[in-house]
N, C-alpha and C positions, 0 to 999 in steps of 0.2 A: 595167735591166729588159730591154733589147734582147738582152743576152747570155743571160739566162735563157730568153727565147723561142727564141733561136737554138739553145741547148743542147737544149731539149725537142723542137724541130723535127728536129734531127739524130738524136736518140734515136729518135723515132717513125719517121723515114725508115729508120734501120738495122733497127729491128724489122720494118718492112714488107719490107725486102730479105731478112732471114732467113726470114720467113714465106713469101715467094715461092719461095725456093730449097728450102724444106722441103715445099712443097705443089704439086708438078708433076702430081699425078694429075688426070686429066680427070674432069669431072662433066657429066652431061647434065641440062639444064633443059628441061622441057616446059611449054608453055602452049597449051592447046587442041590444035590439030593441029600446031603448030610445035614443033620441038625444036632445041636447039643444044648442042654439046659444046665446053666450054672448060676450061682449067686452073682449079683451085680458087682460086688466088690472084687471077686475073683476075675470076672470078665474085664473090668476096668484095669486091674493090675496086669493081666495078660496082654491086653492091647497096648498098655504103656510100655511093657518090655519089648513087645514086637515092634513098636514104633522106634524105640531106642536102637534096636538091632538094625532095622532097615535104614534108619537115619545114619548110623555109624558106617554101614556098608556103603551107602551112597556118598557120604563125605570122603571116605578113604578112596573110593573109585575116582571121584572128582580130583582129589589131590594127585593121584597117579597120572591122570590125564593131563593136568596142567604142568606137572613135572616133565612129562614126555614132550609137551609142546615147547617148553623152554629150551630143551636140548636142541 
């Protein structure tokens, strides 16, 4: 099982590397008065990590609420 996880981790890493080299274009992100220009690959990675964090926080909050409701 560890070998399967390692295999898929290597494949995902290689796909990310290919994505990074194919997407060097800069994109501008604006939020209210602020704006930042970053490469598309960095922007996508940052949004992915932000989504993981917010999803994890939401999931843990919902678990706490349902645990309180069961008591």
